[in-house]
C-alpha positions in Angstrom: 151.3 27.7 98.0 150.9 30.3 95.2 150.8 33.7 96.7 148.2 35.6 94.6 148.0 38.8 96.6 149.9 40.1 99.7 150.2 43.3 101.6 153.8 44.6 102.3 155.4 47.9 103.1 155.6 48.9 99.4 151.9 48.4 98.7 149.6 45.6 97.4 151.6 42.9 95.7 149.9 40.7 93.1 151.0 38.0 90.7 150.5 39.3 87.2 148.0 36.8 85.8 148.1 38.3 82.3 151.7 37.2 81.9 151.2 33.6 83.0 152.3 30.9 82.2 155.3 32.4 80.2 156.5 34.8 82.9 156.0 34.7 86.6 156.2 38.3 87.6 154.6 40.4 90.4 153.0 43.9 90.3 153.1 46.3 93.2 150.1 48.6 93.4 151.1 51.7 95.3 147.7 53.4 95.2 144.0 52.5 95.2 143.8 53.6 91.6 146.5 51.1 90.6 144.6 48.4 92.5 141.4 49.3 90.5 143.4 49.2 87.3 144.7 45.8 88.2 141.2 44.5 88.8 139.9 46.0 85.6 142.7 44.7 83.4 142.6 41.2 85.0 146.1 41.3 86.4 144.2 40.0 89.4 141.0 38.0 88.7 138.7 35.5 90.2 135.8 36.4 92.5 137.4 35.9 95.9 140.7 37.3 94.8 139.2 40.6 93.6 137.2 40.8 96.9 140.6 40.7 98.7 142.1 43.2 96.3 139.1 45.6 96.9 139.6 45.4 100.7 143.3 46.1 100.2 142.5 48.9 97.8 140.3 50.7 100.3 143.0 50.3 103.0 145.8 51.7 100.8 143.6 54.5 99.6 142.9 55.7 103.2 146.5 55.1 104.2 147.5 57.8 101.6 144.5 60.1 102.0 144.7 63.5 103.5 143.2 63.8 107.0 140.8 66.5 106.0 137.4 65.4 104.6 138.2 61.7 105.0 134.5 60.6 104.7 134.3 62.0 101.1 137.6 60.4 100.2 136.6 57.0 101.6 133.3 57.2 99.5 135.2 58.1 96.3 137.7 55.3 96.8 135.0 52.8 97.3 133.1 54.0 94.3 136.1 53.7 92.0 136.8 50.2 93.1 133.2 49.2 92.8 133.2 50.4 89.2 135.9 48.0 88.0 133.9 44.8 87.3 130.1 44.3 87.7 129.5 40.5 88.0 131.5 39.1 90.8 129.6 40.0 94.0 132.8 39.4 96.2 134.1 42.6 94.9 131.2 44.5 96.5 131.3 42.2 99.6 134.9 43.2 100.2 134.1 46.9 99.8 131.0 46.7 102.1 133.0 44.9 104.8 135.4 47.9 104.8 132.5 50.3 104.8 131.0 48.7 107.9 134.3 48.9 109.7 134.9 52.5 108.7 131.4 53.5 110.0 132.3 52.1 113.3 135.7 53.7 113.6 135.4 57.0 111.8 135.3 58.9 115.1 138.8 57.6 115.9 142.1 59.6 115.2 143.1 59.2 111.5 146.2 57.1 112.3 144.1 54.6 114.2 141.5 54.4 111.3 144.3 53.6 108.9 145.8 50.9 111.1 142.4 49.3 111.6 141.6 49.3 107.9 145.0 47.8 107.0 144.6 45.1 109.6 141.1 44.3 108.3 142.4 44.0 104.8 145.1 41.6 105.9 142.5 39.6 107.8 140.2 39.3 104.7 143.1 37.6 102.9 143.9 35.3 105.8 140.3 34.3 106.1 139.9 33.7 102.4 142.7 31.1 102.5 141.2 29.3 105.4 137.7 29.5 103.9 139.0 27.8 100.8 140.6 25.0 102.8 137.2 24.5 104.5 135.5 24.4 101.0 138.1 21.7 100.1 137.3 19.7 103.1 133.6 19.7 102.5 134.0 19.0 98.8 136.6 16.3 98.8 134.2 13.5 99.7 132.2 14.3 96.6 135.0 13.5 94.2 135.1 10.0 93.0 138.4 8.1 93.5 140.2 7.0 90.4 138.3 9.3 88.0 138.8 12.5 86.1 137.6 15.9 87.2 136.5 18.4 84.5 136.9 22.1 85.3 136.2 25.3 83.5 138.1 28.6 83.8 140.5 28.9 86.8 139.0 28.6 90.3 142.3 27.8 92.0 144.8 29.6 94.1 145.1 32.3 91.5 141.4 33.1 91.7 141.6 33.4 95.5 144.1 34.5 98.1 145.4 31.0 98.1 144.4 27.2 97.8 141.4 27.8 95.6 137.6 26.9 95.4 137.1 24.4 92.7 140.8 23.4 92.6 140.8 23.6 96.4 138.3 20.7 96.3 140.7 18.9 93.9 143.7 19.6 96.2 141.8 18.4 99.3 140.8 15.1 97.5 144.4 14.5 96.5 145.5 15.3 100.0 142.9 12.8 101.3 144.6 10.1 99.2 142.4 10.0 96.2 143.9 9.2 92.8 142.4 11.7 90.4 143.4 13.8 87.4 142.0 16.9 85.9 140.8 17.8 82.4 140.9 21.6 82.0 138.8 23.4 79.4 141.0 26.1 77.8 138.3 28.7 78.5 138.1 31.1 75.5 138.6 33.9 74.9 140.8 34.7 77.8 142.2 31.2 78.1 142.3 31.0 81.9 142.1 27.3 81.9 145.0 26.9 79.5 147.2 29.6 81.0 146.4 29.3 84.6 144.7 26.1 85.7 147.2 23.8 84.0 150.1 26.0 85.3 148.8 25.6 88.9 148.2 21.9 88.7 151.7 21.4 87.3 153.0 23.3 90.3 151.2 20.8 92.6 152.1 17.7 90.6 148.5 16.9 90.0 148.0 15.3 86.5 146.3 17.8 84.1 145.2 17.5 80.5 144.3 20.5 78.5 141.2 20.2 76.2 139.5 22.9 74.0 136.1 24.0 75.2 134.3 22.2 72.4 135.8 18.9 73.5 134.0 18.8 76.8 130.9 17.1 75.4 132.9 14.4 73.8 134.7 13.4 77.0 131.5 13.6 79.1 129.7 11.4 76.6 132.6 8.9 76.5 132.4 8.3 80.3 135.8 9.8 81.0 134.6 12.4 83.5 133.7 11.5 87.1 132.4 14.9 88.0 132.6 18.5 87.0 133.7 21.2 89.5 133.6 24.9 88.8 133.8 28.1 90.7 131.3 31.0 90.8 131.2 34.8 90.6 127.7 35.3 91.9 125.0 32.8 93.1 121.4 33.9 93.3 119.0 33.0 96.1 117.5 30.1 94.0 120.9 28.6 93.2 121.3 30.0 89.7 125.1 30.4 89.2 127.0 33.0 87.2 130.5 31.8 86.2 132.9 32.3 83.3 131.3 32.1 79.9 131.0 28.6 78.8 130.0 27.2 82.1 126.3 26.9 81.2 127.2 24.7 78.1 129.3 22.4 80.3 126.5 22.1 82.9 124.0 21.1 80.2 126.3 18.5 78.8 127.0 17.1 82.3 123.3 16.8 83.0 122.7 15.1 79.6 125.4 12.5 80.5 124.5 12.0 84.1 127.7 13.5 85.5 127.5 15.4 88.7 128.1 19.2 88.3 129.4 20.9 91.5 130.0 24.5 92.2 132.6 25.5 94.8 132.4 29.0 96.2 132.5 30.8 99.5 129.4 32.1 101.2 130.5 35.6 100.3 129.6 34.7 96.7 126.0 34.3 97.5 123.7 37.1 96.7 120.5 36.3 98.3 119.0 39.7 97.4 118.6 38.4 93.9 115.7 35.9 93.4 117.2 34.2 90.4 120.0 34.5 87.8 118.2 36.8 85.4 119.0 39.7 87.8 122.7 39.1 87.8 124.6 41.8 85.7 126.7 40.3 83.0 130.0 42.1 82.2 130.8 42.6 78.5 134.5 43.0 77.8 136.5 44.5 74.8 136.4 43.0 71.3 140.1 42.5 71.1 140.0 39.5 73.4 137.9 37.7 70.7 139.5 39.1 67.5 143.1 38.7 68.7 145.2 35.9 70.2 148.2 37.2 72.1 148.1 40.4 70.1 147.8 38.7 66.8 144.6 39.3 64.8 142.7 36.2 64.1 139.5 37.6 62.7 139.0 39.9 59.8 139.0 43.7 60.2 135.5 45.0 60.9 134.2 41.9 62.5 131.2 42.4 64.8 131.9 41.0 68.3 130.0 40.1 71.4 132.1 39.2 74.4 130.1 38.5 77.5 132.6 37.4 80.2 130.0 35.3 82.2 126.9 33.2 81.6 124.3 32.0 84.2 123.7 28.2 84.8 120.1 27.5 86.0 119.9 25.7 89.3 118.4 22.6 87.7 121.8 21.8 86.3 123.6 22.2 89.6 124.1 19.0 91.6 125.3 20.7 94.7 127.0 24.0 95.8 130.0 23.5 98.1 130.7 26.3 100.6 132.9 26.7 103.7 129.8 26.1 105.8 128.8 22.8 104.1 127.2 21.5 101.0 123.9 22.9 99.7 121.6 20.9 97.5 118.2 21.6 96.0 115.9 23.2 97.0 118.5 26.0 97.1 116.1 28.7 98.4 116.2 26.8 101.7 119.6 25.3 101.8 121.6 28.4 100.7 119.8 30.6 103.2 120.5 28.0 105.9 124.2 27.9 105.1 124.5 31.7 104.7 123.0 32.1 108.3 125.6 29.8 109.9 128.7 31.2 111.4 130.6 27.9 111.3 129.8 24.4 110.5 132.4 21.9 111.8 135.1 24.1 113.3 136.3 27.8 113.5 137.4 29.0 110.1 140.3 30.9 111.6 141.5 28.1 113.9 145.2 28.3 114.1 145.6 31.8 112.7 
């Protein structure tokens, strides 16, 4: 399994996703500031993965903090990590989990606080991998045998601590004996589909075909696609889904062509405080991602640029949302709240750990 993020004696170790697929290198973050930079610059990306990174960033920050005025340092560390990227709710979920633990142990000696926070950050990683496997188990029956799955962006092992959400469903379907292949949208402008999804699937020996984003409608209309599976960065209470820019267009095309559109995401991606997707903050990134390709300018100097990193797919286009607790279907206001309230569905998520 691809190891996206790990904790070791030197710091927080991440595979550098900005260098894939040409170069498989790892970055060691030795401070919480370096973890924050890695999230901001997309060395690590994907909602579940940055949730794990945030938890580890808090832990390494406190591990290096001076014993005096620890409360103020803790708040500063959390604030800097929270400011890195606004859309993926898992980032804030990871920080909040560490905040809750800290509040319950802040009376302990400093060394014990550090040990507990490090142990918790490691546990967040372990849980994420097992959660993704549970998502895969619930989603695999939805994948039609002998057909092609279309995906957008990268919601695989690289977007999580391991195994993946959307690609986790694909992996689980293959492990169950289904014969499927994947069409991967390239996912402009950052090309996560081209650079990361295809690379992952090649690692696993799962047949993968790369298409440009504007080819999705052609293949959906041609009857080539059995289902679409994507990940999510934030899901509102009514089932509106924020995901990588371009997802909305794929969902509309899938609906038009009667192709099921599935979203695979952990319960930590749900934001039931938001009534609908209009309240989800959308990150805008720098213009160079659009005007340049691998450092080479492809647009004229002075070109005006908009670069929203995400869009919101209204719930009417979502066939089902696959979580570790089960599969939610419309009406999502009811089904998501029910799944969010469950501790487990079939079996303990951490069985065997």
